[in-house]
Biopython code that builds the backbone (N, CA, C, O; Angstrom):
import numpy as np
from Bio.PDB.StructureBuilder import StructureBuilder

atoms = [
    (1, "MET", "N", (35.044, 7.605, -24.902)),
    (1, "MET", "CA", (34.090, 6.553, -24.638)),
    (1, "MET", "C", (32.746, 6.840, -25.271)),
    (1, "MET", "O", (31.915, 5.935, -25.353)),
    (2, "SER", "N", (32.497, 8.032, -25.714)),
    (2, "SER", "CA", (31.173, 8.350, -26.242)),
    (2, "SER", "C", (30.816, 7.493, -27.456)),
    (2, "SER", "O", (29.649, 7.147, -27.639)),
    (3, "GLY", "N", (31.806, 7.143, -28.291)),
    (3, "GLY", "CA", (31.532, 6.288, -29.436)),
    (3, "GLY", "C", (31.076, 4.905, -29.026)),
    (3, "GLY", "O", (30.114, 4.369, -29.576)),
    (4, "GLU", "N", (31.777, 4.321, -28.046)),
    (4, "GLU", "CA", (31.392, 2.994, -27.564)),
    (4, "GLU", "C", (30.016, 3.043, -26.913)),
    (4, "GLU", "O", (29.190, 2.151, -27.106)),
    (5, "ARG", "N", (29.784, 4.102, -26.138)),
    (5, "ARG", "CA", (28.511, 4.250, -25.433)),
    (5, "ARG", "C", (27.355, 4.341, -26.430)),
    (5, "ARG", "O", (26.345, 3.655, -26.273)),
    (6, "SER", "N", (27.498, 5.183, -27.452)),
    (6, "SER", "CA", (26.394, 5.325, -28.408)),
    (6, "SER", "C", (26.213, 4.054, -29.234)),
    (6, "SER", "O", (25.086, 3.717, -29.597)),
    (7, "ALA", "N", (27.295, 3.343, -29.536)),
    (7, "ALA", "CA", (27.182, 2.082, -30.284)),
    (7, "ALA", "C", (26.448, 1.028, -29.453)),
    (7, "ALA", "O", (25.587, 0.318, -29.972)),
    (8, "ILE", "N", (26.785, 0.927, -28.180)),
    (8, "ILE", "CA", (26.109, -0.040, -27.291)),
    (8, "ILE", "C", (24.632, 0.316, -27.170)),
    (8, "ILE", "O", (23.766, -0.553, -27.271)),
    (9, "THR", "N", (24.351, 1.587, -26.954)),
    (9, "THR", "CA", (22.961, 2.031, -26.799)),
    (9, "THR", "C", (22.164, 1.766, -28.075)),
    (9, "THR", "O", (21.047, 1.253, -28.010)),
    (10, "ALA", "N", (22.725, 2.108, -29.225)),
    (10, "ALA", "CA", (22.033, 1.879, -30.499)),
    (10, "ALA", "C", (21.790, 0.393, -30.729)),
    (10, "ALA", "O", (20.702, -0.003, -31.146)),
    (11, "ALA", "N", (22.793, -0.423, -30.462)),
    (11, "ALA", "CA", (22.647, -1.867, -30.662)),
    (11, "ALA", "C", (21.580, -2.439, -29.725)),
    (11, "ALA", "O", (20.771, -3.277, -30.124)),
    (12, "TYR", "N", (21.592, -1.979, -28.488)),
    (12, "TYR", "CA", (20.622, -2.482, -27.517)),
    (12, "TYR", "C", (19.191, -2.158, -27.951)),
    (12, "TYR", "O", (18.325, -3.033, -27.951)),
    (13, "TRP", "N", (18.949, -0.905, -28.317)),
    (13, "TRP", "CA", (17.585, -0.504, -28.681)),
    (13, "TRP", "C", (17.160, -1.069, -30.026)),
    (13, "TRP", "O", (15.971, -1.277, -30.266)),
    (14, "ARG", "N", (18.114, -1.314, -30.893)),
    (14, "ARG", "CA", (17.772, -1.904, -32.191)),
    (14, "ARG", "C", (17.386, -3.368, -32.031)),
    (14, "ARG", "O", (16.424, -3.835, -32.642)),
    (15, "ARG", "N", (18.142, -4.091, -31.205)),
    (15, "ARG", "CA", (17.942, -5.533, -31.076)),
    (15, "ARG", "C", (16.958, -5.909, -29.974)),
    (15, "ARG", "O", (16.297, -6.942, -30.072)),
    (16, "LYS", "N", (16.849, -5.100, -28.938)),
    (16, "LYS", "CA", (15.954, -5.366, -27.806)),
    (16, "LYS", "C", (16.087, -6.802, -27.286)),
    (16, "LYS", "O", (15.123, -7.565, -27.347)),
    (17, "PRO", "N", (17.244, -7.174, -26.786)),
    (17, "PRO", "CA", (17.460, -8.557, -26.355)),
    (17, "PRO", "C", (16.569, -8.949, -25.169)),
    (17, "PRO", "O", (16.327, -8.152, -24.263)),
    (18, "HIS", "N", (16.101, -10.170, -25.200)),
    (18, "HIS", "CA", (15.257, -10.680, -24.125)),
    (18, "HIS", "C", (16.072, -11.403, -23.066)),
    (18, "HIS", "O", (15.619, -11.597, -21.938)),
    (19, "LYS", "N", (17.277, -11.797, -23.443)),
    (19, "LYS", "CA", (18.156, -12.499, -22.509)),
    (19, "LYS", "C", (19.458, -11.726, -22.382)),
    (19, "LYS", "O", (19.715, -10.775, -23.120)),
    (20, "GLN", "N", (20.264, -12.154, -21.435)),
    (20, "GLN", "CA", (21.548, -11.497, -21.223)),
    (20, "GLN", "C", (22.421, -11.596, -22.472)),
    (20, "GLN", "O", (22.441, -12.621, -23.153)),
    (21, "VAL", "N", (23.127, -10.530, -22.752)),
    (21, "VAL", "CA", (24.019, -10.441, -23.902)),
    (21, "VAL", "C", (25.446, -10.345, -23.383)),
    (21, "VAL", "O", (25.697, -9.711, -22.358)),
    (22, "ASN", "N", (26.379, -10.974, -24.090)),
    (22, "ASN", "CA", (27.793, -10.857, -23.750)),
    (22, "ASN", "C", (28.449, -9.871, -24.700)),
    (22, "ASN", "O", (28.165, -9.865, -25.898)),
    (23, "LEU", "N", (29.325, -9.039, -24.160)),
    (23, "LEU", "CA", (30.091, -8.108, -24.974)),
    (23, "LEU", "C", (31.553, -8.519, -24.890)),
    (23, "LEU", "O", (32.165, -8.428, -23.827)),
    (24, "HIS", "N", (32.109, -8.967, -25.997)),
    (24, "HIS", "CA", (33.495, -9.396, -26.047)),
    (24, "HIS", "C", (34.380, -8.211, -26.394)),
    (24, "HIS", "O", (34.109, -7.482, -27.349)),
    (25, "SER", "N", (35.428, -8.024, -25.623)),
    (25, "SER", "CA", (36.352, -6.919, -25.875)),
    (25, "SER", "C", (37.727, -7.282, -25.338)),
    (25, "SER", "O", (37.928, -8.327, -24.720)),
    (26, "ASP", "N", (38.660, -6.383, -25.595)),
    (26, "ASP", "CA", (39.961, -6.538, -24.962)),
    (26, "ASP", "C", (39.902, -5.835, -23.596)),
    (26, "ASP", "O", (38.835, -5.401, -23.164)),
    (27, "GLN", "N", (41.036, -5.729, -22.934)),
    (27, "GLN", "CA", (41.061, -5.139, -21.598)),
    (27, "GLN", "C", (41.399, -3.649, -21.625)),
    (27, "GLN", "O", (41.938, -3.114, -20.656)),
    (28, "GLY", "N", (41.085, -2.990, -22.720)),
    (28, "GLY", "CA", (41.356, -1.565, -22.830)),
    (28, "GLY", "C", (40.646, -0.769, -21.754)),
    (28, "GLY", "O", (39.596, -1.169, -21.250)),
    (29, "SER", "N", (41.231, 0.358, -21.413)),
    (29, "SER", "CA", (40.677, 1.177, -20.327)),
    (29, "SER", "C", (39.258, 1.648, -20.635)),
    (29, "SER", "O", (38.455, 1.823, -19.718)),
    (30, "GLN", "N", (38.937, 1.855, -21.913)),
    (30, "GLN", "CA", (37.583, 2.302, -22.250)),
    (30, "GLN", "C", (36.545, 1.239, -21.917)),
    (30, "GLN", "O", (35.389, 1.567, -21.649)),
    (31, "TYR", "N", (36.948, -0.042, -21.931)),
    (31, "TYR", "CA", (36.005, -1.126, -21.631)),
    (31, "TYR", "C", (35.997, -1.527, -20.155)),
    (31, "TYR", "O", (35.053, -2.165, -19.691)),
    (32, "SER", "N", (37.018, -1.165, -19.439)),
    (32, "SER", "CA", (37.081, -1.536, -18.023)),
    (32, "SER", "C", (36.789, -0.360, -17.098)),
    (32, "SER", "O", (36.849, -0.509, -15.877)),
    (33, "SER", "N", (36.479, 0.793, -17.651)),
    (33, "SER", "CA", (36.195, 1.968, -16.823)),
    (33, "SER", "C", (34.896, 1.777, -16.044)),
    (33, "SER", "O", (34.017, 1.017, -16.450)),
    (34, "ARG", "N", (34.797, 2.459, -14.957)),
    (34, "ARG", "CA", (33.596, 2.395, -14.115)),
    (34, "ARG", "C", (32.366, 2.861, -14.896)),
    (34, "ARG", "O", (31.297, 2.259, -14.795)),
    (35, "GLN", "N", (32.521, 3.929, -15.669)),
    (35, "GLN", "CA", (31.411, 4.476, -16.442)),
    (35, "GLN", "C", (30.895, 3.452, -17.464)),
    (35, "GLN", "O", (29.685, 3.288, -17.615)),
    (36, "PHE", "N", (31.792, 2.777, -18.154)),
    (36, "PHE", "CA", (31.387, 1.789, -19.154)),
    (36, "PHE", "C", (30.746, 0.584, -18.490)),
    (36, "PHE", "O", (29.766, 0.039, -18.999)),
    (37, "ARG", "N", (31.298, 0.160, -17.344)),
    (37, "ARG", "CA", (30.724, -0.982, -16.620)),
    (37, "ARG", "C", (29.296, -0.668, -16.156)),
    (37, "ARG", "O", (28.427, -1.540, -16.170)),
    (38, "LYS", "N", (29.066, 0.579, -15.747)),
    (38, "LYS", "CA", (27.717, 0.983, -15.336)),
    (38, "LYS", "C", (26.751, 0.926, -16.523)),
    (38, "LYS", "O", (25.600, 0.514, -16.376)),
    (39, "LEU", "N", (27.224, 1.337, -17.688)),
    (39, "LEU", "CA", (26.400, 1.262, -18.893)),
    (39, "LEU", "C", (26.017, -0.191, -19.178)),
    (39, "LEU", "O", (24.853, -0.490, -19.445)),
    (40, "LEU", "N", (26.996, -1.084, -19.122)),
    (40, "LEU", "CA", (26.717, -2.503, -19.361)),
    (40, "LEU", "C", (25.728, -3.047, -18.341)),
    (40, "LEU", "O", (24.816, -3.794, -18.694)),
    (41, "ASP", "N", (25.905, -2.678, -17.088)),
    (41, "ASP", "CA", (24.968, -3.119, -16.055)),
    (41, "ASP", "C", (23.551, -2.638, -16.346)),
    (41, "ASP", "O", (22.589, -3.385, -16.168)),
    (42, "ALA", "N", (23.424, -1.387, -16.795)),
    (42, "ALA", "CA", (22.103, -0.814, -17.071)),
    (42, "ALA", "C", (21.375, -1.602, -18.158)),
    (42, "ALA", "O", (20.149, -1.712, -18.129)),
    (43, "TYR", "N", (22.118, -2.147, -19.109)),
    (43, "TYR", "CA", (21.510, -2.909, -20.198)),
    (43, "TYR", "C", (21.599, -4.420, -19.978)),
    (43, "TYR", "O", (21.273, -5.200, -20.873)),
    (44, "HIS", "N", (22.032, -4.823, -18.810)),
    (44, "HIS", "CA", (22.174, -6.249, -18.471)),
    (44, "HIS", "C", (23.096, -6.961, -19.462)),
    (44, "HIS", "O", (22.817, -8.077, -19.899)),
    (45, "ILE", "N", (24.184, -6.302, -19.803)),
    (45, "ILE", "CA", (25.181, -6.859, -20.716)),
    (45, "ILE", "C", (26.360, -7.345, -19.897)),
    (45, "ILE", "O", (26.886, -6.616, -19.056)),
    (46, "LYS", "N", (26.770, -8.570, -20.142)),
    (46, "LYS", "CA", (27.879, -9.163, -19.397)),
    (46, "LYS", "C", (29.181, -8.931, -20.169)),
    (46, "LYS", "O", (29.294, -9.318, -21.332)),
    (47, "PRO", "N", (30.165, -8.296, -19.518)),
    (47, "PRO", "CA", (31.444, -8.107, -20.203)),
    (47, "PRO", "C", (32.228, -9.411, -20.290)),
    (47, "PRO", "O", (32.206, -10.218, -19.361)),
    (48, "SER", "N", (32.908, -9.610, -21.388)),
    (48, "SER", "CA", (33.764, -10.774, -21.588)),
    (48, "SER", "C", (35.057, -10.260, -22.215)),
    (48, "SER", "O", (35.075, -9.840, -23.372)),
    (49, "MET", "N", (36.118, -10.300, -21.448)),
    (49, "MET", "CA", (37.384, -9.741, -21.921)),
    (49, "MET", "C", (38.398, -10.833, -22.199)),
    (49, "MET", "O", (38.471, -11.848, -21.507)),
    (50, "SER", "N", (39.174, -10.584, -23.234)),
    (50, "SER", "CA", (40.257, -11.504, -23.557)),
    (50, "SER", "C", (41.357, -11.370, -22.505)),
    (50, "SER", "O", (41.425, -10.381, -21.776)),
    (51, "ARG", "N", (42.205, -12.375, -22.447)),
    (51, "ARG", "CA", (43.335, -12.301, -21.525)),
    (51, "ARG", "C", (44.312, -11.233, -22.004)),
    (51, "ARG", "O", (44.445, -10.990, -23.203)),
    (52, "ARG", "N", (44.968, -10.620, -21.086)),
    (52, "ARG", "CA", (45.903, -9.552, -21.404)),
    (52, "ARG", "C", (46.950, -10.035, -22.406)),
    (52, "ARG", "O", (47.637, -11.031, -22.181)),
    (53, "GLY", "N", (47.054, -9.305, -23.515)),
    (53, "GLY", "CA", (48.072, -9.594, -24.520)),
    (53, "GLY", "C", (47.800, -10.805, -25.386)),
    (53, "GLY", "O", (48.687, -11.241, -26.121)),
    (54, "ASN", "N", (46.586, -11.367, -25.323)),
    (54, "ASN", "CA", (46.290, -12.561, -26.107)),
    (54, "ASN", "C", (45.166, -12.271, -27.098)),
    (54, "ASN", "O", (43.987, -12.429, -26.778)),
    (55, "CYS", "N", (45.541, -11.846, -28.302)),
    (55, "CYS", "CA", (44.531, -11.486, -29.317)),
    (55, "CYS", "C", (43.748, -12.696, -29.793)),
    (55, "CYS", "O", (42.676, -12.536, -30.378)),
    (56, "HIS", "N", (44.249, -13.904, -29.561)),
    (56, "HIS", "CA", (43.560, -15.101, -30.039)),
    (56, "HIS", "C", (42.288, -15.379, -29.246)),
    (56, "HIS", "O", (41.405, -16.089, -29.728)),
    (57, "ASP", "N", (42.180, -14.823, -28.026)),
    (57, "ASP", "CA", (40.951, -14.986, -27.247)),
    (57, "ASP", "C", (39.771, -14.346, -27.956)),
    (57, "ASP", "O", (38.632, -14.787, -27.805)),
    (58, "ASN", "N", (40.041, -13.329, -28.711)),
    (58, "ASN", "CA", (38.987, -12.579, -29.378)),
    (58, "ASN", "C", (39.206, -12.599, -30.888)),
    (58, "ASN", "O", (39.080, -11.571, -31.553)),
    (59, "ALA", "N", (39.529, -13.757, -31.417)),
    (59, "ALA", "CA", (39.940, -13.883, -32.815)),
    (59, "ALA", "C", (38.856, -13.448, -33.797)),
    (59, "ALA", "O", (39.175, -12.880, -34.842)),
    (60, "VAL", "N", (37.600, -13.694, -33.494)),
    (60, "VAL", "CA", (36.532, -13.320, -34.415)),
    (60, "VAL", "C", (36.461, -11.799, -34.543)),
    (60, "VAL", "O", (36.355, -11.270, -35.650)),
    (61, "ALA", "N", (36.520, -11.103, -33.420)),
    (61, "ALA", "CA", (36.490, -9.631, -33.466)),
    (61, "ALA", "C", (37.746, -9.093, -34.143)),
    (61, "ALA", "O", (37.673, -8.147, -34.927)),
    (62, "GLU", "N", (38.886, -9.687, -33.847)),
    (62, "GLU", "CA", (40.130, -9.245, -34.486)),
    (62, "GLU", "C", (40.044, -9.431, -36.003)),
    (62, "GLU", "O", (40.505, -8.578, -36.761)),
    (63, "SER", "N", (39.463, -10.526, -36.437)),
    (63, "SER", "CA", (39.307, -10.790, -37.864)),
    (63, "SER", "C", (38.383, -9.760, -38.503)),
    (63, "SER", "O", (38.657, -9.262, -39.595)),
    (64, "PHE", "N", (37.282, -9.444, -37.813)),
    (64, "PHE", "CA", (36.353, -8.448, -38.344)),
    (64, "PHE", "C", (37.059, -7.108, -38.546)),
    (64, "PHE", "O", (36.958, -6.509, -39.617)),
    (65, "PHE", "N", (37.771, -6.636, -37.525)),
    (65, "PHE", "CA", (38.420, -5.326, -37.640)),
    (65, "PHE", "C", (39.524, -5.346, -38.691)),
    (65, "PHE", "O", (39.767, -4.339, -39.356)),
    (66, "SER", "N", (40.181, -6.463, -38.842)),
    (66, "SER", "CA", (41.189, -6.581, -39.888)),
    (66, "SER", "C", (40.545, -6.427, -41.267)),
    (66, "SER", "O", (41.049, -5.695, -42.119)),
    (67, "ASN", "N", (39.422, -7.127, -41.477)),
    (67, "ASN", "CA", (38.706, -7.026, -42.753)),
    (67, "ASN", "C", (38.171, -5.619, -42.990)),
    (67, "ASN", "O", (38.266, -5.093, -44.100)),
    (68, "LEU", "N", (37.617, -5.019, -41.963)),
    (68, "LEU", "CA", (37.094, -3.658, -42.089)),
    (68, "LEU", "C", (38.199, -2.694, -42.513)),
    (68, "LEU", "O", (38.006, -1.875, -43.411)),
    (69, "LYS", "N", (39.336, -2.794, -41.875)),
    (69, "LYS", "CA", (40.452, -1.900, -42.207)),
    (69, "LYS", "C", (40.945, -2.142, -43.627)),
    (69, "LYS", "O", (41.191, -1.192, -44.371)),
    (70, "LYS", "N", (41.091, -3.413, -44.006)),
    (70, "LYS", "CA", (41.592, -3.726, -45.352)),
    (70, "LYS", "C", (40.620, -3.287, -46.438)),
    (70, "LYS", "O", (41.032, -2.744, -47.463)),
    (71, "GLU", "N", (39.338, -3.519, -46.216)),
    (71, "GLU", "CA", (38.359, -3.331, -47.274)),
    (71, "GLU", "C", (37.696, -1.960, -47.296)),
    (71, "GLU", "O", (37.146, -1.568, -48.324)),
    (72, "LYS", "N", (37.732, -1.228, -46.204)),
    (72, "LYS", "CA", (36.982, 0.024, -46.180)),
    (72, "LYS", "C", (37.756, 1.227, -45.658)),
    (72, "LYS", "O", (37.355, 2.361, -45.919)),
    (73, "ILE", "N", (38.828, 1.025, -44.946)),
    (73, "ILE", "CA", (39.472, 2.170, -44.294)),
    (73, "ILE", "C", (40.837, 2.506, -44.878)),
    (73, "ILE", "O", (41.098, 3.663, -45.206)),
    (74, "ARG", "N", (41.701, 1.521, -45.012)),
    (74, "ARG", "CA", (43.052, 1.799, -45.492)),
    (74, "ARG", "C", (43.053, 2.417, -46.877)),
    (74, "ARG", "O", (42.240, 2.068, -47.733)),
    (75, "ARG", "N", (43.971, 3.333, -47.079)),
    (75, "ARG", "CA", (44.178, 4.005, -48.366)),
    (75, "ARG", "C", (42.962, 4.797, -48.837)),
    (75, "ARG", "O", (42.813, 5.050, -50.033)),
    (76, "ARG", "N", (42.110, 5.180, -47.926)),
    (76, "ARG", "CA", (40.961, 6.002, -48.277)),
    (76, "ARG", "C", (40.958, 7.237, -47.395)),
    (76, "ARG", "O", (41.261, 7.174, -46.204)),
    (77, "ILE", "N", (40.624, 8.316, -47.983)),
    (77, "ILE", "CA", (40.477, 9.558, -47.228)),
    (77, "ILE", "C", (39.031, 10.000, -47.395)),
    (77, "ILE", "O", (38.581, 10.304, -48.500)),
    (78, "TYR", "N", (38.324, 10.030, -46.298)),
    (78, "TYR", "CA", (36.937, 10.473, -46.329)),
    (78, "TYR", "C", (36.899, 11.976, -46.096)),
    (78, "TYR", "O", (37.639, 12.487, -45.256)),
    (79, "PRO", "N", (36.058, 12.683, -46.817)),
    (79, "PRO", "CA", (36.039, 14.137, -46.697)),
    (79, "PRO", "C", (35.608, 14.641, -45.324)),
    (79, "PRO", "O", (35.970, 15.745, -44.916)),
    (80, "ASN", "N", (34.828, 13.819, -44.612)),
    (80, "ASN", "CA", (34.401, 14.224, -43.269)),
    (80, "ASN", "C", (33.989, 12.984, -42.474)),
    (80, "ASN", "O", (33.870, 11.886, -43.018)),
    (81, "ARG", "N", (33.781, 13.188, -41.198)),
    (81, "ARG", "CA", (33.442, 12.096, -40.286)),
    (81, "ARG", "C", (32.116, 11.438, -40.673)),
    (81, "ARG", "O", (31.980, 10.218, -40.583)),
    (82, "ALA", "N", (31.167, 12.219, -41.090)),
    (82, "ALA", "CA", (29.848, 11.671, -41.437)),
    (82, "ALA", "C", (29.951, 10.676, -42.597)),
    (82, "ALA", "O", (29.308, 9.627, -42.571)),
    (83, "GLU", "N", (30.749, 11.000, -43.605)),
    (83, "GLU", "CA", (30.898, 10.073, -44.732)),
    (83, "GLU", "C", (31.663, 8.820, -44.334)),
    (83, "GLU", "O", (31.360, 7.730, -44.817)),
    (84, "ALA", "N", (32.640, 8.962, -43.469)),
    (84, "ALA", "CA", (33.372, 7.789, -42.977)),
    (84, "ALA", "C", (32.438, 6.886, -42.174)),
    (84, "ALA", "O", (32.450, 5.664, -42.324)),
    (85, "LYS", "N", (31.642, 7.502, -41.333)),
    (85, "LYS", "CA", (30.690, 6.746, -40.516)),
    (85, "LYS", "C", (29.681, 6.012, -41.401)),
    (85, "LYS", "O", (29.356, 4.853, -41.145)),
    (86, "GLN", "N", (29.191, 6.682, -42.431)),
    (86, "GLN", "CA", (28.240, 6.066, -43.360)),
    (86, "GLN", "C", (28.874, 4.902, -44.113)),
    (86, "GLN", "O", (28.233, 3.872, -44.320)),
    (87, "ALA", "N", (30.134, 5.063, -44.522)),
    (87, "ALA", "CA", (30.825, 3.994, -45.253)),
    (87, "ALA", "C", (31.011, 2.761, -44.367)),
    (87, "ALA", "O", (30.832, 1.633, -44.826)),
    (88, "VAL", "N", (31.366, 2.972, -43.106)),
    (88, "VAL", "CA", (31.540, 1.849, -42.177)),
    (88, "VAL", "C", (30.198, 1.183, -41.912)),
    (88, "VAL", "O", (30.109, -0.045, -41.909)),
    (89, "PHE", "N", (29.159, 1.971, -41.690)),
    (89, "PHE", "CA", (27.822, 1.417, -41.470)),
    (89, "PHE", "C", (27.399, 0.563, -42.668)),
    (89, "PHE", "O", (26.922, -0.559, -42.500)),
    (90, "HIS", "N", (27.574, 1.095, -43.861)),
    (90, "HIS", "CA", (27.202, 0.364, -45.075)),
    (90, "HIS", "C", (27.979, -0.951, -45.176)),
    (90, "HIS", "O", (27.406, -1.990, -45.505)),
    (91, "TYR", "N", (29.265, -0.903, -44.897)),
    (91, "TYR", "CA", (30.086, -2.115, -44.963)),
    (91, "TYR", "C", (29.563, -3.176, -43.991)),
    (91, "TYR", "O", (29.428, -4.344, -44.353)),
    (92, "ILE", "N", (29.274, -2.763, -42.765)),
    (92, "ILE", "CA", (28.830, -3.730, -41.751)),
    (92, "ILE", "C", (27.444, -4.280, -42.084)),
    (92, "ILE", "O", (27.242, -5.494, -42.097)),
    (93, "GLU", "N", (26.494, -3.387, -42.351)),
    (93, "GLU", "CA", (25.092, -3.796, -42.502)),
    (93, "GLU", "C", (24.732, -4.335, -43.883)),
    (93, "GLU", "O", (23.831, -5.164, -44.012)),
    (94, "MET", "N", (25.432, -3.866, -44.915)),
    (94, "MET", "CA", (25.056, -4.252, -46.274)),
    (94, "MET", "C", (26.016, -5.261, -46.917)),
    (94, "MET", "O", (25.651, -5.933, -47.881)),
    (95, "VAL", "N", (27.217, -5.368, -46.398)),
    (95, "VAL", "CA", (28.202, -6.273, -46.983)),
    (95, "VAL", "C", (28.592, -7.364, -45.995)),
    (95, "VAL", "O", (28.359, -8.546, -46.249)),
    (96, "TYR", "N", (29.179, -6.978, -44.882)),
    (96, "TYR", "CA", (29.765, -7.948, -43.960)),
    (96, "TYR", "C", (28.711, -8.879, -43.344)),
    (96, "TYR", "O", (28.795, -10.095, -43.511)),
    (97, "ASN", "N", (27.738, -8.329, -42.646)),
    (97, "ASN", "CA", (26.762, -9.173, -41.952)),
    (97, "ASN", "C", (25.911, -10.041, -42.881)),
    (97, "ASN", "O", (25.700, -11.214, -42.573)),
    (98, "PRO", "N", (25.414, -9.515, -44.002)),
    (98, "PRO", "CA", (24.575, -10.380, -44.834)),
    (98, "PRO", "C", (25.324, -11.324, -45.764)),
    (98, "PRO", "O", (24.763, -12.341, -46.172)),
    (99, "THR", "N", (26.589, -11.019, -46.116)),
    (99, "THR", "CA", (27.232, -11.837, -47.143)),
    (99, "THR", "C", (28.533, -12.512, -46.732)),
    (99, "THR", "O", (28.871, -13.553, -47.294)),
    (100, "ARG", "N", (29.273, -11.966, -45.779)),
    (100, "ARG", "CA", (30.592, -12.505, -45.440)),
    (100, "ARG", "C", (30.451, -13.851, -44.742)),
    (100, "ARG", "O", (29.908, -13.933, -43.640)),
    (101, "ARG", "N", (30.941, -14.903, -45.387)),
    (101, "ARG", "CA", (30.866, -16.239, -44.794)),
    (101, "ARG", "C", (32.080, -16.472, -43.909)),
    (101, "ARG", "O", (33.178, -16.000, -44.203)),
    (102, "HIS", "N", (31.869, -17.207, -42.822)),
    (102, "HIS", "CA", (32.929, -17.446, -41.850)),
    (102, "HIS", "C", (33.092, -18.938, -41.586)),
    (102, "HIS", "O", (32.106, -19.660, -41.442)),
    (103, "THR", "N", (34.319, -19.389, -41.526)),
    (103, "THR", "CA", (34.553, -20.784, -41.156)),
    (103, "THR", "C", (34.084, -21.018, -39.729)),
    (103, "THR", "O", (33.634, -22.115, -39.398)),
    (104, "ASN", "N", (34.181, -20.008, -38.885)),
    (104, "ASN", "CA", (33.757, -20.114, -37.493)),
    (104, "ASN", "C", (32.241, -20.311, -37.379)),
    (104, "ASN", "O", (31.762, -20.832, -36.372)),
    (105, "ASN", "N", (31.491, -19.905, -38.393)),
    (105, "ASN", "CA", (30.031, -20.028, -38.412)),
    (105, "ASN", "C", (29.557, -21.126, -39.355)),
    (105, "ASN", "O", (28.417, -21.086, -39.816)),
    (106, "GLY", "N", (30.393, -22.088, -39.644)),
    (106, "GLY", "CA", (30.002, -23.146, -40.567)),
    (106, "GLY", "C", (29.814, -22.633, -41.986)),
    (106, "GLY", "O", (28.932, -23.103, -42.706)),
    (107, "ARG", "N", (30.634, -21.674, -42.390)),
    (107, "ARG", "CA", (30.606, -21.043, -43.716)),
    (107, "ARG", "C", (29.300, -20.292, -43.981)),
    (107, "ARG", "O", (28.857, -20.196, -45.126)),
    (108, "MET", "N", (28.689, -19.762, -42.926)),
    (108, "MET", "CA", (27.468, -18.970, -43.060)),
    (108, "MET", "C", (27.794, -17.506, -42.763)),
    (108, "MET", "O", (28.745, -17.204, -42.043)),
    (109, "SER", "N", (26.999, -16.612, -43.322)),
    (109, "SER", "CA", (27.151, -15.190, -43.000)),
    (109, "SER", "C", (26.680, -14.972, -41.556)),
    (109, "SER", "O", (25.936, -15.794, -41.021)),
    (110, "PRO", "N", (27.103, -13.880, -40.926)),
    (110, "PRO", "CA", (26.631, -13.604, -39.566)),
    (110, "PRO", "C", (25.102, -13.543, -39.471)),
    (110, "PRO", "O", (24.525, -14.069, -38.519)),
    (111, "ASN", "N", (24.447, -12.916, -40.436)),
    (111, "ASN", "CA", (22.981, -12.839, -40.397)),
    (111, "ASN", "C", (22.338, -14.218, -40.485)),
    (111, "ASN", "O", (21.423, -14.526, -39.720)),
    (112, "ASN", "N", (22.808, -15.048, -41.407)),
    (112, "ASN", "CA", (22.237, -16.393, -41.545)),
    (112, "ASN", "C", (22.527, -17.251, -40.324)),
    (112, "ASN", "O", (21.668, -18.014, -39.882)),
    (113, "PHE", "N", (23.720, -17.133, -39.781)),
    (113, "PHE", "CA", (24.069, -17.892, -38.585)),
    (113, "PHE", "C", (23.153, -17.516, -37.429)),
    (113, "PHE", "O", (22.648, -18.384, -36.717)),
    (114, "GLU", "N", (22.946, -16.229, -37.251)),
    (114, "GLU", "CA", (22.077, -15.764, -36.165)),
    (114, "GLU", "C", (20.647, -16.259, -36.356)),
    (114, "GLU", "O", (20.004, -16.708, -35.408)),
    (115, "ARG", "N", (20.163, -16.174, -37.573)),
    (115, "ARG", "CA", (18.810, -16.641, -37.881)),
    (115, "ARG", "C", (18.665, -18.127, -37.533)),
    (115, "ARG", "O", (17.690, -18.522, -36.895)),
    (116, "GLU", "N", (19.622, -18.938, -37.947)),
    (116, "GLU", "CA", (19.589, -20.373, -37.656)),
    (116, "GLU", "C", (19.710, -20.647, -36.159)),
    (116, "GLU", "O", (19.048, -21.537, -35.624)),
    (117, "TYR", "N", (20.550, -19.884, -35.500)),
    (117, "TYR", "CA", (20.735, -20.049, -34.049)),
    (117, "TYR", "C", (19.411, -19.832, -33.325)),
    (117, "TYR", "O", (19.021, -20.642, -32.485)),
    (118, "PHE", "N", (18.720, -18.741, -33.649)),
    (118, "PHE", "CA", (17.481, -18.441, -32.938)),
    (118, "PHE", "C", (16.358, -19.405, -33.307)),
    (118, "PHE", "O", (15.457, -19.620, -32.496)),
    (119, "LYS", "N", (16.380, -19.982, -34.479)),
    (119, "LYS", "CA", (15.415, -21.025, -34.825)),
    (119, "LYS", "C", (15.606, -22.226, -33.891)),
    (119, "LYS", "O", (14.637, -22.801, -33.396)),
    (120, "GLN", "N", (16.862, -22.592, -33.663)),
    (120, "GLN", "CA", (17.166, -23.730, -32.795)),
    (120, "GLN", "C", (16.797, -23.435, -31.349)),
    (120, "GLN", "O", (16.237, -24.288, -30.660)),
    (121, "VAL", "N", (17.111, -22.228, -30.887)),
    (121, "VAL", "CA", (16.812, -21.849, -29.491)),
    (121, "VAL", "C", (15.316, -21.828, -29.263)),
    (121, "VAL", "O", (14.841, -22.331, -28.245)),
    (122, "GLU", "N", (14.559, -21.252, -30.196)),
    (122, "GLU", "CA", (13.114, -21.167, -30.047)),
    (122, "GLU", "C", (12.461, -22.539, -30.143)),
    (122, "GLU", "O", (11.393, -22.752, -29.569)),
    (123, "GLY", "N", (13.084, -23.474, -30.858)),
    (123, "GLY", "CA", (12.528, -24.798, -31.020)),
    (123, "GLY", "C", (12.745, -25.705, -29.822)),
    (123, "GLY", "O", (12.153, -26.781, -29.734)),
    (124, "VAL", "N", (13.593, -25.270, -28.902)),
    (124, "VAL", "CA", (13.896, -26.116, -27.730)),
    (124, "VAL", "C", (12.883, -25.913, -26.650)),
    (124, "VAL", "O", (12.973, -26.538, -25.593)),
]
sb = StructureBuilder()
sb.init_structure("model")
sb.init_model(0)
sb.init_chain("A")
sb.init_seg("    ")
for serial, (resi, resn, name, xyz) in enumerate(atoms, 1):
    if name == "N":
        sb.init_residue(resn, " ", resi, " ")
    sb.init_atom(name, np.array(xyz, "f"), 0.0, 1.0, " ", f" {name:<3s}", serial, name[0])
structure = sb.get_structure()
């Protein structure tokens, strides 16, 4: 669970959300454990889990991990954990979020979609 914990903590402090955040996941034991639930409570993060055995509930996350595996992980051997971690970080922050367009987001990248979303929320 330490990986999930540090990822949640890093994301929280990087983004500093002003409102409640939802965390979408499957029903894996790492996400339903008492320790993880306490972490979410501490950051005012609401868990949102897909139904048991139904990957379509979390299709966006499933699509992301599929792309990550195809484009950055499969058929590659990283010399150490640090280089693998750096490669994944680079893929997410420099490729996927700023450039990957999604039909689910009106053919916008995640960064552009988020920017437009918050413009609308702030304008209300």
